[in-house]
Residue, then its C-alpha position, 0 to 999 in steps of 0.5 A: m280298969s284304972t281310971t288313972t291309966r295313962i298311956l304314952v304313944i310315940d308315933a315316929g313318921t316319916t317327916g316327924i315325931r309326935a308323942l301323944i298320951y291316951d287314957e283308958a277311954a282311948a281319949i287324948h289328953a296331950t299331943a306334941y309334934t315336931e318335924f325333923p330334917q331329910y337329907h337329900p344328897a342326891a336326886d334318888r337319895v332319902e336320909q334321915d339322922a337317927e340322933e335327930i330322930w332320937t332328939a326330937t323323940r326326947s323333946m316331944i315326950d317332955e313336952a306332952l308330959e308337961t302339957a298334961g301335967l305329968t311326970p314320967g312316972d305316971i305313965t302306965c305303959i308306953g307304946l310305939t309305932n313307926q315309919r317302915a323299913t327305914t335303915v338305921l345301923w348303930d354301934r353296939a359298943t357306943g350306942d351312936a348311930v354309925t351313918r345316915a338312916i336310909v329312908w323307905q323312899d330311897t332309890r339308890t338301890a334301884d339298878r341292884a334290885a333289877e340286878l337280883a331280880g332275875q335269880w332272886g325276884e320270885r324267890i324272895y318275893s315268895r318267901t317274905g311277901w315283898s317284891l323285890a324292890p329299894v324299899y328293901s332294909s336289906l338292900s340298903i344294908e348292902w348299900l351301907l356295908g359296901n360303900v362306908d369305909g370300914l363298916r363291912e369289917r366292923a359289921e363282920a366282927g359283930e360290932i354293928a346293930f341293924g334296926t328300923v326306927d322302932s328298933w332304934l328308939i327302943h334300943r335309946l329308951t332303954g338305955g342300950r339294953e334291948h336290940v329288938i323289932s316288932a313282927s310287923n316290922a320285921s316283916v317290912t324289912g325284905s328279909y323276914d321269911l314268913g314260912a320259916d317265921d325267922w330271918d332269911a339266912e340265904w338271903l343276907g348271905a347272898l347279900g353279903i350281910p351277917v345275921t348277927m346284925y338283926p334284933a330279936v323279933r318280938d310280939d307287937s303287943g307284949l313287953l318289948g323292954t323297960t325304959a331305963a329311969d336315967v334316960f326316961g325319968a322312970k322304969v316303965p314298960i314298953t308293951s307294944s311297938i307296930a309299924d304305922q300301917h299296921s297299927a292303923l289297920f288295927a285301930q281301924g277295927c279291922i280285925e276280921p278277914g276281908m276288912v280294909k282301911c286306907t291310910h292317906g299319909t306320906g304315901t297312901f296305903l291300903d291294907m286288909t286283914i286275911g286271918t292267920t294263914p299268909v297269902i302271897d301271889t307274885s304275879s299281884g304286885l301286893t304285899c303279904q305281911i305280918a298285921w300284928r302278933i299278939g300272945g304268939e298268934t300272927v295275924y296277916a295282911l295284904e297291902g298295895y301302897a303308892g309311895s308318893t301321895g301326901a308328898a305330892v300335895q306337899w310339893l304344891r306347897d313347897g315346891l310348886r308353892i300354890i298353897d300355903d299348907s296342906a288343908q289348903s288343897e281342898s278349897l283350892a281344888t274345890s275352886v274349879d268344876d273338875n280337873g279340867g282335862v288334867y292328870f298328875v301322876p304322883a310318881l316322885t320316887g317311882l311307882s309302887a303297887p302293882y307297877w313297882d317301877a323305880y324308874a318312873r317319874g311324876m308327871i302332869i299332863g293335860i295342861q291347856p291355856g285354861t289351866e287353873r292352879g285349881h286344876i293342879a290341885r284337883a288333879t293332885l287329890e285324884g292321883i291320890v285315889f286313882s293310885v289307889r284304884d291301880f291295885i285294889g282289883a287285885m287285892s280283892e281277887v287275891s284275898g277272895h273278898e269284894i271290897t265295898q267298904m274301908a276306913v280312912d285315916g291320916g291326914g288326908a282324911a280330913n279332906d272331904l274332896l278327897m274322900q267323896f272321890q275316893a268313894d266314887q272311884l272305888a265304888a266303896t262306902v268310906t268311913r271316917p272316924s272322929n280320931t284320924e290319928a289311928t296310927s297312934l291309936g293302934a299303938a295305944l290300944l296294943a300297949g293298953l291290951a297287954v297290961g290288961v286295960w283291955a281284955d281282949p281286941q274286940e274290946a279295945v277296938s270298940v272304942v272307935e267312933i265314926d264321923a262321917t260316911f261318903t257313899p258313891t255317886l258317880p256312874d260307872d261310866a264316867r268312873d271308868a272313863a277317868y280311870a282310862a285316861w289316868t292309866s294313859a297317863v302313868e304308861r307315859s311316866r313309867g321307866w323316864l329315868k331310863k330314856 
């Protein structure tokens, strides 16, 4: 094992780009972060400029290298991890994006998803592992082909390429030579047939989408391409690309069936590794997806997610303006003894598992004359945990594994009040690693694994260290009473845009 191993990780999140440099002990030598603009041309739309994502990526790579005192040629390999299901289309000839990217939070295709549900809902869920919903990249592509002048004709002529953000960045890093996607990212596009292990040509045909737009599927750990010297500054192998939640699952050491992690980011995601056989239960509201593919072997996971949890804390900062930064939500929430009867359903862009209600919207209920800012902040943090409890029982039932312990990561994992409430409400022991940037760590471990830095997944994940453990303290009756009030609030928020 070399003592000069340097793994560059590009963590392309929903709101920003982080570049990090890891060594063979999984220690971080440099990190650089910047946000990029989000565009909301209509209430139901969330867009990004793929060119701005690329510019931010280049800038953060340069900053991280400078901080570490390295040149591009010093990098051993590159790992990527990214926001999932965001749709990027570009011109094959020029390599330029042809329209703004449609972000996974966008709900413009909600009516179309509802229209297709009768004929396709069960069928496509049973194939892809995902409930038919606006998060499907395939629905975003259909919308773009039908609403951008001339785009359908260009796609049918083979001129347009589709990819998620990992595809886009690999395309740019390799000087346009590669049009690929990792298996984990392929499985979250709403286009990949898990049983057939290929793009679902029948579904795409029904939507009028040429399969030729889609990238080649590669392992999450393995060679996905080599950087172009005139772009990156040196020829460096790109040896991992993995969807963000799957990356965190790996980094948390959840490599055996029944192991669970919870990531608190823009949304909150609960993932369980289930082994080499997919388990799809269309009645559960849970997704089944490829966790990762290494050496041609596919490992699957179950997932439940709530789409606007960390985003709700950001709303306290940017919208309601009762905190100056996200970390302040904890001190404000602890300024009161309890939530004061206030419940916040963070359905800012609809409800995810198990409801899949794109027409629901955020709601704060229980406000009284004595309600303070602290009650709103506390209700927001509690709403994040309640959103997870909504689907944790289904995950345990579908998987056959009782959930009594889970690892946590993401920005929200640093909030002790949130972590203790999570342990109490989910009746599970919660462990927080020393490095809560598990998303980038997973990409680093998988990239290093591909070039022999670590011999096998077990050795790779052995680098994870635990920072804190939270155990349940709340009696069952108090826990269940609070959750009953929450479910009542959720029912009041559902279908709001249809009224």
